[in-house]
Backbone bond lengths (Angstrom), bond angles and torsions (degrees), N, CA, C in turn:
res aa  C-N    CA-C-N  psi(-1)  N-CA   C-N-CA  omega(-1)  CA-C   N-CA-C  phi
1 M - - - 1.464 - - 1.524 108.45 -
2 T 1.299 116.51 133.85 1.460 121.00 179.72 1.522 110.00 -101.73
3 H 1.307 115.07 174.85 1.459 121.47 179.42 1.525 109.55 -60.72
4 S 1.312 116.21 141.94 1.465 121.07 -175.07 1.530 113.69 -65.02
5 S 1.340 118.18 -16.05 1.466 119.45 179.71 1.525 112.48 -79.73
6 L 1.333 117.74 -10.15 1.462 120.50 179.24 1.525 110.27 -82.28
7 R 1.306 114.04 147.46 1.470 121.11 -177.92 1.527 110.14 -94.22
8 P 1.341 116.64 159.16 1.462 119.80 179.73 1.528 111.31 -69.68
9 M 1.311 115.24 151.55 1.462 121.35 -174.95 1.526 113.07 -68.32
10 D 1.311 119.15 -23.85 1.464 119.37 179.44 1.524 111.99 -69.12
11 A 1.345 117.08 -11.01 1.469 121.45 177.52 1.530 112.18 -103.47
12 F 1.321 118.22 6.16 1.464 122.69 -177.94 1.529 111.34 -77.84
13 D 1.318 116.40 131.60 1.466 122.89 175.96 1.530 107.73 -108.68
14 P 1.328 118.33 107.52 1.469 120.77 -175.85 1.526 114.31 -67.55
15 T 1.330 117.82 -7.63 1.466 119.39 178.38 1.531 111.95 -87.18
16 E 1.337 117.29 -3.60 1.460 122.19 -178.64 1.535 110.64 -111.62
17 P 1.327 118.07 144.11 1.469 119.91 174.95 1.529 110.04 -62.16
18 A 1.327 116.14 144.45 1.467 120.31 -177.78 1.522 109.54 -162.45
19 I 1.315 114.96 175.17 1.452 121.44 165.69 1.520 106.38 -114.75
20 L 1.323 115.79 142.71 1.462 120.98 179.39 1.514 108.74 -126.88
21 H 1.317 116.36 143.65 1.454 120.56 176.93 1.523 108.89 -97.34
22 D 1.345 115.59 124.15 1.458 121.36 177.08 1.529 108.56 -92.58
23 R 1.300 116.20 115.48 1.464 121.26 -177.69 1.527 111.72 -64.23
24 I 1.311 117.86 -33.80 1.462 121.01 -176.55 1.528 111.54 -65.28
25 S 1.325 116.80 -50.32 1.468 120.49 -176.97 1.525 112.85 -92.02
26 G 1.337 116.98 -18.08 1.452 120.59 -175.59 1.522 112.68 75.81
27 R 1.310 116.80 16.97 1.464 121.56 -176.18 1.519 112.05 -108.16
28 I 1.329 113.90 158.38 1.458 121.81 173.69 1.528 108.20 -91.32
29 I 1.317 116.42 131.26 1.460 123.61 179.48 1.527 107.57 -110.28
30 T 1.328 116.63 130.18 1.461 120.71 175.56 1.519 108.46 -82.65
31 W 1.316 115.51 127.14 1.467 121.67 -175.77 1.521 110.05 -107.24
32 T 1.334 115.84 134.67 1.460 121.96 168.80 1.522 106.98 -119.81
33 A 1.295 116.81 161.76 1.461 121.02 -176.36 1.527 113.30 -73.17
34 D 1.324 117.93 -2.72 1.465 121.41 -178.51 1.531 113.13 -56.39
35 Q 1.307 117.33 -28.95 1.462 120.41 -176.12 1.529 112.79 -107.63
36 A 1.313 116.85 17.11 1.463 120.96 -176.65 1.526 112.79 -59.27
37 D 1.320 117.46 -43.30 1.469 119.64 -178.55 1.522 111.27 -63.72
38 D 1.328 117.04 -44.99 1.461 120.84 178.62 1.527 110.87 -63.93
39 Y 1.319 116.53 -40.13 1.463 120.75 178.47 1.530 110.19 -60.74
40 R 1.308 116.43 -45.47 1.476 119.72 179.80 1.524 111.98 -61.65
41 L 1.321 116.73 -38.28 1.463 120.87 -177.76 1.524 113.12 -78.62
42 A 1.337 117.23 -38.60 1.461 120.34 -168.34 1.526 115.18 -107.32
43 S 1.317 119.15 -10.98 1.463 119.57 -177.83 1.524 110.28 -80.45
44 R 1.330 114.34 151.43 1.465 120.27 179.60 1.523 109.35 -132.97
45 L 1.340 116.31 120.90 1.452 121.46 174.67 1.524 107.90 -72.84
46 R 1.310 116.19 127.07 1.460 121.10 -178.32 1.526 110.14 -98.47
47 G 1.295 116.40 162.76 1.455 122.65 -176.32 1.521 114.85 -59.32
48 D 1.337 117.24 -23.19 1.460 120.34 -179.16 1.528 112.80 -91.75
49 G 1.350 116.94 7.35 1.460 121.04 178.72 1.509 114.91 90.53
50 T 1.337 117.17 -4.95 1.458 120.17 176.11 1.518 109.11 -83.97
51 V 1.338 114.62 166.72 1.463 120.58 176.81 1.521 108.72 -124.36
52 A 1.324 116.07 125.32 1.457 121.58 174.98 1.524 107.79 -91.25
53 W 1.333 116.07 128.49 1.462 121.98 177.23 1.521 107.99 -151.19
54 R 1.323 115.46 124.96 1.468 121.54 -175.24 1.523 109.13 52.63
55 T 1.330 117.41 -123.78 1.468 120.21 -179.38 1.521 112.18 -97.81
56 Y 1.329 117.27 11.21 1.453 122.07 -176.00 1.521 111.85 -104.95
57 V 1.328 114.66 155.91 1.468 122.35 166.59 1.527 104.60 -129.77
58 F 1.314 115.65 100.26 1.459 121.24 -178.12 1.523 109.69 -83.89
59 D 1.342 114.94 133.22 1.460 118.79 -179.23 1.527 112.98 -124.38
60 G 1.310 117.50 8.72 1.454 121.24 176.01 1.517 110.40 178.17
61 W 1.325 115.06 157.96 1.454 119.74 -179.83 1.518 109.23 -144.14
62 G 1.336 113.91 162.02 1.456 120.79 177.77 1.511 110.68 -149.39
63 D 1.318 116.07 165.28 1.451 120.43 176.27 1.529 109.37 -68.45
64 V 1.303 116.14 148.15 1.462 121.46 -178.40 1.515 110.92 -57.62
65 L 1.321 117.61 -42.09 1.446 121.15 -177.47 1.529 112.81 -98.34
66 G 1.316 115.37 12.33 1.454 120.30 177.24 1.513 115.14 77.01
67 G 1.356 117.00 9.66 1.464 119.74 -176.66 1.473 116.17 -85.30
């Protein structure tokens, strides 16, 4: 379970800067749009609402500046 201020992954836009919570490491990852194309091609939405991409399992996201 992630912090309640994070949004669900089905609402994440990889073309926008964001922070993402990686369930595996428990860390926040800073996201830039540089990897948006790869994310669109290689990410997989899982049945529990998380997204698997590369070595990450993202379970929530937020705006970079908290807005």
